[in-house]
N, C-alpha and C positions, 0 to 999 in steps of 0.2 A: 690454168686455176695459175698462182703463183703457190709457190711457197710461203711461209710468214719467216717473216726479219728474221735475224739471228738474236740469241741474249732472250728467248722471249718465252715468259712465265708456262712452264711443263700446262696451266691450271689456264690456255688459253689457245691449247689444239687442243687438239678433237679426239676423242681420247685412243688410246694408242695402243698398242704389244710391243711395250720392252723386253731388250731381251738384253739376258747379260752371256758377255762369256765363259765360257767350263772354268777359266784359268781364275776366275771374279773366287778374294775367299772370302772368309763371315770378318774379318775386317772392316769389310767396305770400301776396298780398296778396287772399288771401280767405276767404269764407266758402262750404259744404257745407251740403246742403239732404237730406232725403230720408222716406219719409212712412214710416210705422209699419208696420207691420201693420194688414190691416184697415182700414184708413183711420180710426183714432182717434189724426193727430194727426201734428205736421209734424220730425225733429229738423235745430238747424242746430249746426252744428258752425264749427271754426277747421279751417282746412285743411291749419294747420302742425301742428298735435296732433290730428290724428288719432283720437290715444285716449281723447277728450275733454275734459273735459267732454262733453256735447253740453245742450244746453237743446232744449227739449220744446214744442210748441206745440198746440193747435190751428186746426180748418184755417183758421173767422173768423178768429183770431187774422192767423194770413196770410195771410189776403185777403184783411185790414184796410192790414196793414203793407205789402205790395205793389199794393193801388189807394192805398194815400194815395203811395205814392214817386211808381207812377208820374202821380199828382198835382202833384208839385213839396210836398207837406207836408213834405219833411224836403231838404228842397235844399240850405237856409242850413246844416246841416248837414255840409257840402263844400266849401265856400267856390267 
């Protein structure tokens, strides 16, 4: 099963269980992630625009990003 293309409106995705970071705040500064059915990928969307578009990543891509963030690879972006 192929994941949907990037930039797909969330209305075109199957029902998903979206999750925000515990570091999210009430002003809407957060993104949400959800696992696609069958483990075909991870969808990411802006929580302020839940209807989309959603960006679709492979599990390996999200793993590399999360581990890189954990290692501090992107610390320079948040000043």
